[in-house]
PyMOL Python script that loads the backbone (N, CA, C, O; Angstrom):
from pymol import cmd

cmd.read_pdbstr("""\
ATOM      1  N   GLY A   1      36.025  61.434  10.996  1.00  0.00           N
ATOM      2  CA  GLY A   1      35.880  62.210   9.813  1.00  0.00           C
ATOM      3  C   GLY A   1      36.232  63.664  10.060  1.00  0.00           C
ATOM      4  O   GLY A   1      36.494  64.080  11.188  1.00  0.00           O
ATOM      5  N   TYR A   2      36.232  64.405   9.003  1.00  0.00           N
ATOM      6  CA  TYR A   2      36.551  65.810   9.040  1.00  0.00           C
ATOM      7  C   TYR A   2      35.364  66.609   8.531  1.00  0.00           C
ATOM      8  O   TYR A   2      34.601  66.148   7.682  1.00  0.00           O
ATOM      9  N   LEU A   3      35.223  67.811   9.062  1.00  0.00           N
ATOM     10  CA  LEU A   3      34.100  68.650   8.670  1.00  0.00           C
ATOM     11  C   LEU A   3      34.607  70.050   8.335  1.00  0.00           C
ATOM     12  O   LEU A   3      35.204  70.718   9.180  1.00  0.00           O
ATOM     13  N   TYR A   4      34.367  70.494   7.092  1.00  0.00           N
ATOM     14  CA  TYR A   4      34.689  71.837   6.645  1.00  0.00           C
ATOM     15  C   TYR A   4      33.380  72.510   6.263  1.00  0.00           C
ATOM     16  O   TYR A   4      32.573  71.935   5.531  1.00  0.00           O
ATOM     17  N   TYR A   5      33.168  73.717   6.752  1.00  0.00           N
ATOM     18  CA  TYR A   5      31.943  74.431   6.406  1.00  0.00           C
ATOM     19  C   TYR A   5      32.163  75.926   6.571  1.00  0.00           C
ATOM     20  O   TYR A   5      33.120  76.366   7.207  1.00  0.00           O
ATOM     21  N   ASN A   6      31.250  76.698   5.981  1.00  0.00           N
ATOM     22  CA  ASN A   6      31.289  78.143   6.180  1.00  0.00           C
ATOM     23  C   ASN A   6      29.903  78.636   6.552  1.00  0.00           C
ATOM     24  O   ASN A   6      28.889  78.004   6.253  1.00  0.00           O
ATOM     25  N   THR A   7      29.892  79.773   7.206  1.00  0.00           N
ATOM     26  CA  THR A   7      28.625  80.402   7.567  1.00  0.00           C
ATOM     27  C   THR A   7      28.642  81.842   7.084  1.00  0.00           C
ATOM     28  O   THR A   7      29.673  82.512   7.129  1.00  0.00           O
ATOM     29  N   ASP A   8      27.503  82.305   6.627  1.00  0.00           N
ATOM     30  CA  ASP A   8      27.306  83.705   6.269  1.00  0.00           C
ATOM     31  C   ASP A   8      26.269  84.259   7.220  1.00  0.00           C
ATOM     32  O   ASP A   8      25.253  83.620   7.491  1.00  0.00           O
ATOM     33  N   ARG A   9      26.532  85.454   7.725  1.00  0.00           N
ATOM     34  CA  ARG A   9      25.543  86.077   8.608  1.00  0.00           C
ATOM     35  C   ARG A   9      25.581  87.592   8.431  1.00  0.00           C
ATOM     36  O   ARG A   9      26.559  88.170   7.957  1.00  0.00           O
ATOM     37  N   CYS A  10      24.483  88.198   8.829  1.00  0.00           N
ATOM     38  CA  CYS A  10      24.348  89.647   8.755  1.00  0.00           C
ATOM     39  C   CYS A  10      24.012  90.148  10.152  1.00  0.00           C
ATOM     40  O   CYS A  10      23.104  89.640  10.810  1.00  0.00           O
ATOM     41  N   GLU A  11      24.744  91.130  10.581  1.00  0.00           N
ATOM     42  CA  GLU A  11      24.448  91.779  11.853  1.00  0.00           C
ATOM     43  C   GLU A  11      24.019  93.199  11.533  1.00  0.00           C
ATOM     44  O   GLU A  11      24.709  93.921  10.814  1.00  0.00           O
ATOM     45  N   PHE A  12      22.861  93.597  12.079  1.00  0.00           N
ATOM     46  CA  PHE A  12      22.350  94.916  11.739  1.00  0.00           C
ATOM     47  C   PHE A  12      21.529  95.493  12.874  1.00  0.00           C
ATOM     48  O   PHE A  12      20.922  94.771  13.666  1.00  0.00           O
ATOM     49  N   ASN A  13      21.529  96.827  12.928  1.00  0.00           N
ATOM     50  CA  ASN A  13      20.726  97.567  13.891  1.00  0.00           C
ATOM     51  C   ASN A  13      19.543  98.259  13.224  1.00  0.00           C
ATOM     52  O   ASN A  13      18.592  98.669  13.889  1.00  0.00           O
ATOM     53  N   SER A  14      19.616  98.383  11.908  1.00  0.00           N
ATOM     54  CA  SER A  14      18.529  98.992  11.146  1.00  0.00           C
ATOM     55  C   SER A  14      18.614  98.459   9.722  1.00  0.00           C
ATOM     56  O   SER A  14      19.507  97.676   9.400  1.00  0.00           O
ATOM     57  N   SER A  15      17.691  98.882   8.879  1.00  0.00           N
ATOM     58  CA  SER A  15      17.723  98.447   7.482  1.00  0.00           C
ATOM     59  C   SER A  15      18.614  99.341   6.631  1.00  0.00           C
ATOM     60  O   SER A  15      18.740  99.124   5.426  1.00  0.00           O
ATOM     61  N   ASP A  16      19.231 100.340   7.243  1.00  0.00           N
ATOM     62  CA  ASP A  16      20.160 101.224   6.537  1.00  0.00           C
ATOM     63  C   ASP A  16      21.449 100.453   6.256  1.00  0.00           C
ATOM     64  O   ASP A  16      22.009  99.829   7.158  1.00  0.00           O
ATOM     65  N   LEU A  17      21.918 100.492   5.020  1.00  0.00           N
ATOM     66  CA  LEU A  17      23.077  99.700   4.608  1.00  0.00           C
ATOM     67  C   LEU A  17      24.320  99.989   5.449  1.00  0.00           C
ATOM     68  O   LEU A  17      25.137  99.095   5.669  1.00  0.00           O
ATOM     69  N   LYS A  18      24.470 101.221   5.916  1.00  0.00           N
ATOM     70  CA  LYS A  18      25.662 101.556   6.703  1.00  0.00           C
ATOM     71  C   LYS A  18      25.646 100.882   8.081  1.00  0.00           C
ATOM     72  O   LYS A  18      26.690 100.773   8.725  1.00  0.00           O
ATOM     73  N   ASP A  19      24.485 100.436   8.533  1.00  0.00           N
ATOM     74  CA  ASP A  19      24.357  99.773   9.829  1.00  0.00           C
ATOM     75  C   ASP A  19      24.414  98.251   9.724  1.00  0.00           C
ATOM     76  O   ASP A  19      24.156  97.552  10.704  1.00  0.00           O
ATOM     77  N   ILE A  20      24.743  97.742   8.559  1.00  0.00           N
ATOM     78  CA  ILE A  20      24.759  96.296   8.327  1.00  0.00           C
ATOM     79  C   ILE A  20      26.196  95.812   8.187  1.00  0.00           C
ATOM     80  O   ILE A  20      27.023  96.461   7.546  1.00  0.00           O
ATOM     81  N   GLU A  21      26.482  94.665   8.793  1.00  0.00           N
ATOM     82  CA  GLU A  21      27.790  94.018   8.628  1.00  0.00           C
ATOM     83  C   GLU A  21      27.563  92.606   8.097  1.00  0.00           C
ATOM     84  O   GLU A  21      26.805  91.829   8.676  1.00  0.00           O
ATOM     85  N   PHE A  22      28.222  92.288   7.002  1.00  0.00           N
ATOM     86  CA  PHE A  22      28.210  90.931   6.450  1.00  0.00           C
ATOM     87  C   PHE A  22      29.457  90.219   6.957  1.00  0.00           C
ATOM     88  O   PHE A  22      30.561  90.759   6.886  1.00  0.00           O
ATOM     89  N   ILE A  23      29.277  89.011   7.467  1.00  0.00           N
ATOM     90  CA  ILE A  23      30.400  88.228   7.992  1.00  0.00           C
ATOM     91  C   ILE A  23      30.341  86.828   7.397  1.00  0.00           C
ATOM     92  O   ILE A  23      29.304  86.167   7.460  1.00  0.00           O
ATOM     93  N   ARG A  24      31.450  86.376   6.820  1.00  0.00           N
ATOM     94  CA  ARG A  24      31.588  84.995   6.362  1.00  0.00           C
ATOM     95  C   ARG A  24      32.715  84.359   7.166  1.00  0.00           C
ATOM     96  O   ARG A  24      33.837  84.866   7.190  1.00  0.00           O
ATOM     97  N   SER A  25      32.409  83.254   7.817  1.00  0.00           N
ATOM     98  CA  SER A  25      33.398  82.527   8.607  1.00  0.00           C
ATOM     99  C   SER A  25      33.591  81.141   8.010  1.00  0.00           C
ATOM    100  O   SER A  25      32.623  80.479   7.634  1.00  0.00           O
ATOM    101  N   LEU A  26      34.849  80.703   7.923  1.00  0.00           N
ATOM    102  CA  LEU A  26      35.174  79.372   7.428  1.00  0.00           C
ATOM    103  C   LEU A  26      35.735  78.549   8.580  1.00  0.00           C
ATOM    104  O   LEU A  26      36.624  78.991   9.308  1.00  0.00           O
ATOM    105  N   TYR A  27      35.197  77.344   8.729  1.00  0.00           N
ATOM    106  CA  TYR A  27      35.543  76.476   9.856  1.00  0.00           C
ATOM    107  C   TYR A  27      36.079  75.138   9.372  1.00  0.00           C
ATOM    108  O   TYR A  27      35.747  74.668   8.283  1.00  0.00           O
ATOM    109  N   PHE A  28      36.913  74.540  10.206  1.00  0.00           N
ATOM    110  CA  PHE A  28      37.343  73.154  10.030  1.00  0.00           C
ATOM    111  C   PHE A  28      37.284  72.505  11.398  1.00  0.00           C
ATOM    112  O   PHE A  28      37.972  72.926  12.328  1.00  0.00           O
ATOM    113  N   ASN A  29      36.446  71.462  11.515  1.00  0.00           N
ATOM    114  CA  ASN A  29      36.252  70.761  12.785  1.00  0.00           C
ATOM    115  C   ASN A  29      35.968  71.721  13.936  1.00  0.00           C
ATOM    116  O   ASN A  29      36.619  71.654  14.979  1.00  0.00           O
ATOM    117  N   LYS A  30      35.007  72.604  13.751  1.00  0.00           N
ATOM    118  CA  LYS A  30      34.509  73.556  14.745  1.00  0.00           C
ATOM    119  C   LYS A  30      35.493  74.673  15.091  1.00  0.00           C
ATOM    120  O   LYS A  30      35.200  75.483  15.970  1.00  0.00           O
ATOM    121  N   GLU A  31      36.636  74.740  14.436  1.00  0.00           N
ATOM    122  CA  GLU A  31      37.601  75.804  14.685  1.00  0.00           C
ATOM    123  C   GLU A  31      37.514  76.823  13.552  1.00  0.00           C
ATOM    124  O   GLU A  31      37.636  76.471  12.379  1.00  0.00           O
ATOM    125  N   GLU A  32      37.303  78.088  13.914  1.00  0.00           N
ATOM    126  CA  GLU A  32      37.235  79.128  12.896  1.00  0.00           C
ATOM    127  C   GLU A  32      38.637  79.384  12.354  1.00  0.00           C
ATOM    128  O   GLU A  32      39.564  79.697  13.101  1.00  0.00           O
ATOM    129  N   LEU A  33      38.769  79.242  11.020  1.00  0.00           N
ATOM    130  CA  LEU A  33      40.065  79.431  10.364  1.00  0.00           C
ATOM    131  C   LEU A  33      40.265  80.870   9.920  1.00  0.00           C
ATOM    132  O   LEU A  33      41.320  81.463  10.143  1.00  0.00           O
ATOM    133  N   VAL A  34      39.237  81.422   9.289  1.00  0.00           N
ATOM    134  CA  VAL A  34      39.345  82.748   8.689  1.00  0.00           C
ATOM    135  C   VAL A  34      37.958  83.372   8.637  1.00  0.00           C
ATOM    136  O   VAL A  34      36.948  82.673   8.560  1.00  0.00           O
ATOM    137  N   ARG A  35      37.929  84.713   8.680  1.00  0.00           N
ATOM    138  CA  ARG A  35      36.651  85.437   8.659  1.00  0.00           C
ATOM    139  C   ARG A  35      36.784  86.655   7.757  1.00  0.00           C
ATOM    140  O   ARG A  35      37.796  87.356   7.767  1.00  0.00           O
ATOM    141  N   PHE A  36      35.721  86.887   6.969  1.00  0.00           N
ATOM    142  CA  PHE A  36      35.603  88.134   6.227  1.00  0.00           C
ATOM    143  C   PHE A  36      34.589  89.004   6.947  1.00  0.00           C
ATOM    144  O   PHE A  36      33.520  88.532   7.332  1.00  0.00           O
ATOM    145  N   SER A  37      34.921  90.266   7.128  1.00  0.00           N
ATOM    146  CA  SER A  37      34.008  91.231   7.724  1.00  0.00           C
ATOM    147  C   SER A  37      33.878  92.422   6.787  1.00  0.00           C
ATOM    148  O   SER A  37      34.882  93.019   6.399  1.00  0.00           O
ATOM    149  N   SER A  38      32.649  92.772   6.419  1.00  0.00           N
ATOM    150  CA  SER A  38      32.459  93.928   5.549  1.00  0.00           C
ATOM    151  C   SER A  38      32.808  95.220   6.279  1.00  0.00           C
ATOM    152  O   SER A  38      33.127  96.215   5.629  1.00  0.00           O
ATOM    153  N   SER A  39      32.759  95.235   7.596  1.00  0.00           N
ATOM    154  CA  SER A  39      33.159  96.428   8.347  1.00  0.00           C
ATOM    155  C   SER A  39      34.650  96.693   8.202  1.00  0.00           C
ATOM    156  O   SER A  39      35.078  97.844   8.111  1.00  0.00           O
ATOM    157  N   LEU A  40      35.436  95.626   8.180  1.00  0.00           N
ATOM    158  CA  LEU A  40      36.878  95.758   7.969  1.00  0.00           C
ATOM    159  C   LEU A  40      37.210  95.828   6.481  1.00  0.00           C
ATOM    160  O   LEU A  40      38.196  96.447   6.082  1.00  0.00           O
ATOM    161  N   GLY A  41      36.372  95.183   5.666  1.00  0.00           N
ATOM    162  CA  GLY A  41      36.616  95.136   4.227  1.00  0.00           C
ATOM    163  C   GLY A  41      37.717  94.175   3.838  1.00  0.00           C
ATOM    164  O   GLY A  41      38.312  94.308   2.769  1.00  0.00           O
ATOM    165  N   LYS A  42      37.997  93.196   4.706  1.00  0.00           N
ATOM    166  CA  LYS A  42      39.062  92.242   4.421  1.00  0.00           C
ATOM    167  C   LYS A  42      38.871  90.971   5.241  1.00  0.00           C
ATOM    168  O   LYS A  42      37.997  90.886   6.104  1.00  0.00           O
ATOM    169  N   PHE A  43      39.716  89.988   4.942  1.00  0.00           N
ATOM    170  CA  PHE A  43      39.744  88.726   5.667  1.00  0.00           C
ATOM    171  C   PHE A  43      40.727  88.820   6.825  1.00  0.00           C
ATOM    172  O   PHE A  43      41.737  89.519   6.745  1.00  0.00           O
ATOM    173  N   VAL A  44      40.414  88.103   7.903  1.00  0.00           N
ATOM    174  CA  VAL A  44      41.310  87.991   9.048  1.00  0.00           C
ATOM    175  C   VAL A  44      41.458  86.514   9.359  1.00  0.00           C
ATOM    176  O   VAL A  44      40.462  85.806   9.509  1.00  0.00           O
ATOM    177  N   GLY A  45      42.704  86.039   9.457  1.00  0.00           N
ATOM    178  CA  GLY A  45      42.963  84.642   9.762  1.00  0.00           C
ATOM    179  C   GLY A  45      43.148  84.421  11.250  1.00  0.00           C
ATOM    180  O   GLY A  45      43.683  85.275  11.956  1.00  0.00           O
ATOM    181  N   TYR A  46      42.693  83.251  11.727  1.00  0.00           N
ATOM    182  CA  TYR A  46      42.788  82.911  13.147  1.00  0.00           C
ATOM    183  C   TYR A  46      43.695  81.715  13.404  1.00  0.00           C
ATOM    184  O   TYR A  46      44.010  81.408  14.554  1.00  0.00           O
ATOM    185  N   THR A  47      44.110  81.050  12.352  1.00  0.00           N
ATOM    186  CA  THR A  47      45.043  79.938  12.455  1.00  0.00           C
ATOM    187  C   THR A  47      46.141  80.179  11.422  1.00  0.00           C
ATOM    188  O   THR A  47      46.029  81.085  10.596  1.00  0.00           O
ATOM    189  N   GLU A  48      47.195  79.376  11.466  1.00  0.00           N
ATOM    190  CA  GLU A  48      48.269  79.533  10.479  1.00  0.00           C
ATOM    191  C   GLU A  48      47.717  79.383   9.061  1.00  0.00           C
ATOM    192  O   GLU A  48      48.040  80.178   8.178  1.00  0.00           O
ATOM    193  N   PHE A  49      46.892  78.370   8.848  1.00  0.00           N
ATOM    194  CA  PHE A  49      46.274  78.144   7.546  1.00  0.00           C
ATOM    195  C   PHE A  49      45.368  79.320   7.167  1.00  0.00           C
ATOM    196  O   PHE A  49      45.374  79.766   6.019  1.00  0.00           O
ATOM    197  N   GLY A  50      44.587  79.821   8.137  1.00  0.00           N
ATOM    198  CA  GLY A  50      43.688  80.935   7.890  1.00  0.00           C
ATOM    199  C   GLY A  50      44.422  82.222   7.563  1.00  0.00           C
ATOM    200  O   GLY A  50      43.990  82.981   6.696  1.00  0.00           O
ATOM    201  N   VAL A  51      45.533  82.477   8.253  1.00  0.00           N
ATOM    202  CA  VAL A  51      46.320  83.687   7.994  1.00  0.00           C
ATOM    203  C   VAL A  51      46.880  83.665   6.580  1.00  0.00           C
ATOM    204  O   VAL A  51      46.858  84.680   5.884  1.00  0.00           O
ATOM    205  N   LYS A  52      47.387  82.504   6.151  1.00  0.00           N
ATOM    206  CA  LYS A  52      47.940  82.389   4.792  1.00  0.00           C
ATOM    207  C   LYS A  52      46.867  82.658   3.739  1.00  0.00           C
ATOM    208  O   LYS A  52      47.110  83.363   2.759  1.00  0.00           O
ATOM    209  N   ASN A  53      45.687  82.094   3.948  1.00  0.00           N
ATOM    210  CA  ASN A  53      44.602  82.305   2.992  1.00  0.00           C
ATOM    211  C   ASN A  53      44.099  83.738   3.038  1.00  0.00           C
ATOM    212  O   ASN A  53      43.800  84.316   1.993  1.00  0.00           O
ATOM    213  N   ALA A  54      43.998  84.324   4.225  1.00  0.00           N
ATOM    214  CA  ALA A  54      43.559  85.714   4.344  1.00  0.00           C
ATOM    215  C   ALA A  54      44.506  86.641   3.589  1.00  0.00           C
ATOM    216  O   ALA A  54      44.058  87.551   2.891  1.00  0.00           O
ATOM    217  N   GLU A  55      45.802  86.419   3.723  1.00  0.00           N
ATOM    218  CA  GLU A  55      46.782  87.242   3.010  1.00  0.00           C
ATOM    219  C   GLU A  55      46.598  87.129   1.500  1.00  0.00           C
ATOM    220  O   GLU A  55      46.649  88.125   0.780  1.00  0.00           O
ATOM    221  N   ARG A  56      46.385  85.910   1.037  1.00  0.00           N
ATOM    222  CA  ARG A  56      46.203  85.685  -0.404  1.00  0.00           C
ATOM    223  C   ARG A  56      44.922  86.338  -0.905  1.00  0.00           C
ATOM    224  O   ARG A  56      44.936  87.010  -1.936  1.00  0.00           O
ATOM    225  N   TRP A  57      43.818  86.152  -0.193  1.00  0.00           N
ATOM    226  CA  TRP A  57      42.534  86.709  -0.625  1.00  0.00           C
ATOM    227  C   TRP A  57      42.510  88.231  -0.524  1.00  0.00           C
ATOM    228  O   TRP A  57      41.870  88.890  -1.343  1.00  0.00           O
ATOM    229  N   ASN A  58      43.197  88.798   0.464  1.00  0.00           N
ATOM    230  CA  ASN A  58      43.226  90.253   0.629  1.00  0.00           C
ATOM    231  C   ASN A  58      44.020  90.945  -0.472  1.00  0.00           C
ATOM    232  O   ASN A  58      43.899  92.158  -0.645  1.00  0.00           O
ATOM    233  N   LYS A  59      44.826  90.200  -1.218  1.00  0.00           N
ATOM    234  CA  LYS A  59      45.582  90.758  -2.340  1.00  0.00           C
ATOM    235  C   LYS A  59      44.783  90.768  -3.640  1.00  0.00           C
ATOM    236  O   LYS A  59      45.252  91.285  -4.654  1.00  0.00           O
ATOM    237  N   ASP A  60      43.591  90.203  -3.614  1.00  0.00           N
ATOM    238  CA  ASP A  60      42.761  90.082  -4.814  1.00  0.00           C
ATOM    239  C   ASP A  60      41.610  91.095  -4.754  1.00  0.00           C
ATOM    240  O   ASP A  60      40.578  90.814  -4.145  1.00  0.00           O
ATOM    241  N   PRO A  61      41.774  92.266  -5.376  1.00  0.00           N
ATOM    242  CA  PRO A  61      40.744  93.308  -5.283  1.00  0.00           C
ATOM    243  C   PRO A  61      39.378  92.876  -5.807  1.00  0.00           C
ATOM    244  O   PRO A  61      38.353  93.313  -5.284  1.00  0.00           O
ATOM    245  N   SER A  62      39.349  92.034  -6.823  1.00  0.00           N
ATOM    246  CA  SER A  62      38.048  91.615  -7.360  1.00  0.00           C
ATOM    247  C   SER A  62      37.329  90.682  -6.373  1.00  0.00           C
ATOM    248  O   SER A  62      36.105  90.734  -6.258  1.00  0.00           O
ATOM    249  N   TYR A  63      38.069  89.847  -5.675  1.00  0.00           N
ATOM    250  CA  TYR A  63      37.449  88.959  -4.680  1.00  0.00           C
ATOM    251  C   TYR A  63      36.955  89.774  -3.481  1.00  0.00           C
ATOM    252  O   TYR A  63      35.872  89.511  -2.958  1.00  0.00           O
ATOM    253  N   LEU A  64      37.740  90.759  -3.047  1.00  0.00           N
ATOM    254  CA  LEU A  64      37.298  91.617  -1.944  1.00  0.00           C
ATOM    255  C   LEU A  64      36.047  92.403  -2.336  1.00  0.00           C
ATOM    256  O   LEU A  64      35.140  92.565  -1.520  1.00  0.00           O
ATOM    257  N   ALA A  65      35.990  92.889  -3.572  1.00  0.00           N
ATOM    258  CA  ALA A  65      34.811  93.613  -4.040  1.00  0.00           C
ATOM    259  C   ALA A  65      33.592  92.696  -4.054  1.00  0.00           C
ATOM    260  O   ALA A  65      32.491  93.111  -3.690  1.00  0.00           O
ATOM    261  N   GLN A  66      33.790  91.458  -4.471  1.00  0.00           N
ATOM    262  CA  GLN A  66      32.704  90.479  -4.486  1.00  0.00           C
ATOM    263  C   GLN A  66      32.198  90.220  -3.070  1.00  0.00           C
ATOM    264  O   GLN A  66      30.990  90.154  -2.845  1.00  0.00           O
ATOM    265  N   MET A  67      33.107  90.075  -2.128  1.00  0.00           N
ATOM    266  CA  MET A  67      32.702  89.823  -0.740  1.00  0.00           C
ATOM    267  C   MET A  67      32.005  91.042  -0.142  1.00  0.00           C
ATOM    268  O   MET A  67      31.001  90.899   0.555  1.00  0.00           O
ATOM    269  N   ASN A  68      32.524  92.232  -0.407  1.00  0.00           N
ATOM    270  CA  ASN A  68      31.891  93.451   0.102  1.00  0.00           C
ATOM    271  C   ASN A  68      30.498  93.644  -0.479  1.00  0.00           C
ATOM    272  O   ASN A  68      29.622  94.192   0.189  1.00  0.00           O
ATOM    273  N   ALA A  69      30.282  93.205  -1.705  1.00  0.00           N
ATOM    274  CA  ALA A  69      28.974  93.335  -2.348  1.00  0.00           C
ATOM    275  C   ALA A  69      27.922  92.449  -1.678  1.00  0.00           C
ATOM    276  O   ALA A  69      26.725  92.683  -1.844  1.00  0.00           O
ATOM    277  N   GLN A  70      28.346  91.453  -0.936  1.00  0.00           N
ATOM    278  CA  GLN A  70      27.396  90.561  -0.266  1.00  0.00           C
ATOM    279  C   GLN A  70      26.544  91.304   0.758  1.00  0.00           C
ATOM    280  O   GLN A  70      25.423  90.892   1.057  1.00  0.00           O
ATOM    281  N   LYS A  71      27.071  92.389   1.287  1.00  0.00           N
ATOM    282  CA  LYS A  71      26.291  93.185   2.241  1.00  0.00           C
ATOM    283  C   LYS A  71      25.001  93.664   1.580  1.00  0.00           C
ATOM    284  O   LYS A  71      23.931  93.641   2.189  1.00  0.00           O
ATOM    285  N   GLU A  72      25.117  94.088   0.358  1.00  0.00           N
ATOM    286  CA  GLU A  72      23.936  94.565  -0.381  1.00  0.00           C
ATOM    287  C   GLU A  72      23.096  93.395  -0.893  1.00  0.00           C
ATOM    288  O   GLU A  72      21.881  93.374  -0.694  1.00  0.00           O
ATOM    289  N   THR A  73      23.727  92.427  -1.547  1.00  0.00           N
ATOM    290  CA  THR A  73      22.972  91.369  -2.218  1.00  0.00           C
ATOM    291  C   THR A  73      22.424  90.317  -1.257  1.00  0.00           C
ATOM    292  O   THR A  73      21.321  89.812  -1.469  1.00  0.00           O
ATOM    293  N   TYR A  74      23.157  89.981  -0.224  1.00  0.00           N
ATOM    294  CA  TYR A  74      22.718  88.935   0.714  1.00  0.00           C
ATOM    295  C   TYR A  74      21.985  89.543   1.909  1.00  0.00           C
ATOM    296  O   TYR A  74      20.876  89.119   2.236  1.00  0.00           O
ATOM    297  N   CYS A  75      22.586  90.513   2.549  1.00  0.00           N
ATOM    298  CA  CYS A  75      21.997  91.051   3.776  1.00  0.00           C
ATOM    299  C   CYS A  75      20.754  91.889   3.524  1.00  0.00           C
ATOM    300  O   CYS A  75      19.697  91.628   4.098  1.00  0.00           O
ATOM    301  N   ARG A  76      20.879  92.884   2.675  1.00  0.00           N
ATOM    302  CA  ARG A  76      19.730  93.773   2.448  1.00  0.00           C
ATOM    303  C   ARG A  76      18.540  92.987   1.913  1.00  0.00           C
ATOM    304  O   ARG A  76      17.396  93.253   2.279  1.00  0.00           O
ATOM    305  N   HIS A  77      18.813  92.026   1.055  1.00  0.00           N
ATOM    306  CA  HIS A  77      17.750  91.203   0.475  1.00  0.00           C
ATOM    307  C   HIS A  77      16.985  90.456   1.553  1.00  0.00           C
ATOM    308  O   HIS A  77      15.773  90.278   1.433  1.00  0.00           O
ATOM    309  N   ASN A  78      17.665  90.017   2.602  1.00  0.00           N
ATOM    310  CA  ASN A  78      17.032  89.190   3.627  1.00  0.00           C
ATOM    311  C   ASN A  78      16.520  89.946   4.852  1.00  0.00           C
ATOM    312  O   ASN A  78      15.940  89.334   5.748  1.00  0.00           O
ATOM    313  N   ILE A  79      16.721  91.243   4.906  1.00  0.00           N
ATOM    314  CA  ILE A  79      16.259  92.005   6.083  1.00  0.00           C
ATOM    315  C   ILE A  79      14.749  91.875   6.271  1.00  0.00           C
ATOM    316  O   ILE A  79      14.280  91.641   7.385  1.00  0.00           O
ATOM    317  N   ASP A  80      13.994  92.025   5.197  1.00  0.00           N
ATOM    318  CA  ASP A  80      12.538  91.955   5.322  1.00  0.00           C
ATOM    319  C   ASP A  80      12.059  90.576   5.729  1.00  0.00           C
ATOM    320  O   ASP A  80      11.010  90.445   6.361  1.00  0.00           O
ATOM    321  N   ILE A  81      12.807  89.555   5.379  1.00  0.00           N
ATOM    322  CA  ILE A  81      12.423  88.189   5.747  1.00  0.00           C
ATOM    323  C   ILE A  81      12.588  87.980   7.242  1.00  0.00           C
ATOM    324  O   ILE A  81      11.757  87.343   7.889  1.00  0.00           O
ATOM    325  N   ASP A  82      13.691  88.534   7.790  1.00  0.00           N
ATOM    326  CA  ASP A  82      13.968  88.371   9.217  1.00  0.00           C
ATOM    327  C   ASP A  82      13.215  89.395  10.035  1.00  0.00           C
ATOM    328  O   ASP A  82      13.327  89.409  11.261  1.00  0.00           O
TER     329      ASP A  82
END
""", "prot")
cmd.dss("prot")
cmd.show_as("cartoon", "prot")
cmd.util.cbc("prot")
cmd.orient("prot")
């Protein structure tokens, strides 16, 4: 069988928003295809398929804004829990 999944994670040194990085990674069969990093503000592809998708997603300002907003909505929200 085949397995496709994504992970969202937050890396932080403090609860200050500028010290938080939101990262979304997309995998296929344990191989990372593409990653979004809020520190870079864009997607980076690691495979041919990932590079093509990263290029397409990086051309969509509304999608990039949505991903960048995850730092506030996903990470900051969960800091107190962790």
